[in-house]
C-alpha positions in Angstrom: 5.8 17.0 -3.0 4.5 19.4 -5.5 1.1 21.0 -6.0 -0.6 19.8 -9.2 -3.3 21.8 -10.9 -5.9 19.1 -11.5 -8.9 21.2 -12.6 -9.7 24.7 -13.5 -13.3 25.9 -13.2 -13.6 29.5 -14.1 -11.6 31.4 -11.5 -11.5 28.4 -9.1 -8.6 26.1 -9.3 -8.4 22.7 -7.5 -4.9 21.6 -6.4 -3.8 18.2 -5.3 -0.5 17.2 -3.7 1.8 14.9 -5.6 2.7 11.9 -3.4 4.7 8.8 -3.5 4.8 5.5 -1.6 7.3 5.1 1.2 9.5 2.0 1.4 7.1 0.7 4.1 4.1 1.1 1.8 6.0 -0.6 -1.0 6.7 -3.5 1.4 3.0 -3.6 2.3 2.1 -4.0 -1.4 4.7 -6.7 -1.8 3.3 -8.5 1.3 -0.2 -8.2 -0.2 1.1 -9.8 -3.4 2.8 -12.6 -1.5 -0.3 -13.3 0.6 -2.6 -13.4 -2.4 -0.2 -15.8 -4.2 0.1 -18.1 -1.1 -3.6 -18.1 -0.5 -4.5 -18.1 -4.2 -6.8 -15.2 -3.5 -7.6 -11.8 -5.1 -5.3 -9.0 -4.2 -7.8 -6.3 -5.0 -9.7 -6.5 -1.7 -6.5 -6.3 0.3 -5.3 -3.3 -1.6 -8.7 -1.5 -1.3 -8.6 -2.0 2.5 -5.3 -0.1 2.9 -5.5 2.9 5.1 -2.8 5.5 4.3 -1.1 8.2 6.3 1.2 10.9 4.9 4.6 10.9 6.5 7.9 12.7 5.6 9.0 9.6 3.6 5.8 9.4 1.6 2.5 7.5 2.1 2.5 4.8 4.7 0.1 1.9 5.1 -1.4 1.9 8.6 -2.8 -1.6 8.2 -0.3 -3.7 6.3 -1.4 -7.3 5.6 -0.1 -10.1 7.9 1.4 -13.1 6.2 1.2 -16.2 8.4 3.7 -18.9 7.5 3.2 -22.5 8.6 6.2 -24.6 9.5 6.8 -28.3 9.7 7.1 -29.8 13.2 9.7 -32.3 11.8 13.2 -31.1 11.7 15.2 -31.8 8.6 18.6 -33.3 9.2 
């Protein structure tokens, strides 16, 4: 991760860390998309609710969405 100079105000500089999503976080985004498609709901509220933690592999989602799948009680032959 690199420092990025995002703003310069006089002699004061503000830096931000460049970050990327971990594979786990990408999976959480994909699960959010799948859930919104299955429930025909808006994905924005799910994405806004994500809580992130910085790990060695990148940003991780601490509260990934749960996708509940229903199954038929009848077995197919």
